[in-house]
C-alpha positions as CSV (number, residue, x, y, z in Angstrom):
1,M,-31.6,25.2,19.0
2,E,-32.4,25.2,15.4
3,E,-29.3,27.5,15.0
4,K,-27.1,24.4,16.2
5,N,-28.6,22.4,13.7
6,E,-27.9,24.4,10.7
7,K,-24.6,25.1,12.3
8,A,-24.0,21.2,12.6
9,K,-25.0,20.7,9.4
10,E,-22.9,23.5,7.7
11,V,-19.8,22.2,10.0
12,A,-20.6,18.6,8.3
13,K,-20.8,19.8,4.6
14,Y,-17.3,21.8,5.6
15,Q,-16.1,18.7,6.4
16,N,-16.8,16.3,3.8
17,E,-15.6,19.0,1.3
18,N,-12.3,18.5,2.9
19,I,-12.8,15.0,3.2
20,N,-13.4,14.9,-0.8
21,K,-10.8,16.9,-1.8
22,E,-8.5,14.9,0.3
23,I,-9.6,12.0,-1.2
24,N,-9.3,13.0,-5.2
25,L,-5.8,14.5,-3.9
26,K,-4.7,10.8,-3.5
27,I,-6.2,9.6,-6.4
28,R,-4.4,12.3,-8.8
29,Y,-1.4,11.0,-6.3
30,D,-1.3,7.9,-6.8
31,D,-2.5,8.1,-10.5
32,I,0.9,10.7,-11.1
33,E,2.8,8.0,-9.0
34,Q,1.8,5.7,-11.3
35,S,2.8,7.6,-14.3
36,L,6.1,8.0,-13.0
37,E,6.4,4.9,-13.0
38,E,5.5,3.6,-16.3
39,V,7.6,6.5,-17.6
40,D,11.1,4.5,-15.4
41,K,10.2,1.3,-16.7
42,Q,10.5,3.0,-20.5
43,H,13.5,5.0,-19.2
44,S,14.9,1.6,-17.8
45,F,14.2,-0.1,-21.1
46,V,16.0,3.1,-23.0
47,I,18.7,2.3,-21.1
48,Y,19.0,-1.3,-21.2
49,L,19.0,-1.1,-25.5
50,L,21.8,1.4,-25.2
51,F,24.4,-0.1,-23.2
52,N,23.5,-3.9,-24.1
53,T,23.9,-3.6,-28.2
54,E,26.1,-6.1,-29.8
55,N,28.4,-3.0,-31.4
56,A,28.1,-0.7,-28.9
57,D,32.0,-0.5,-28.3
58,L,32.4,0.1,-32.5
59,E,29.7,2.8,-32.5
60,P,27.1,4.6,-30.9
61,P,23.8,2.4,-30.6
62,E,20.7,4.5,-31.7
63,I,18.0,5.6,-29.0
64,I,14.5,3.7,-30.2
65,W,11.6,5.1,-28.5
66,L,9.1,3.0,-27.7
């Protein structure tokens, strides 16, 4: 009986570790996704600056990095 309890504790510990790993991976994925969205917003803004300059037809616009 005591051996079954030990095995149950071991299984529960293993499952808990896996759940924690999944949670950590999800958090990291969300952070990466959010970072990519921020980069995309900045990239879109740079593209906006490139194509919406007053003298775009006269000379190439400068890229402004924020």
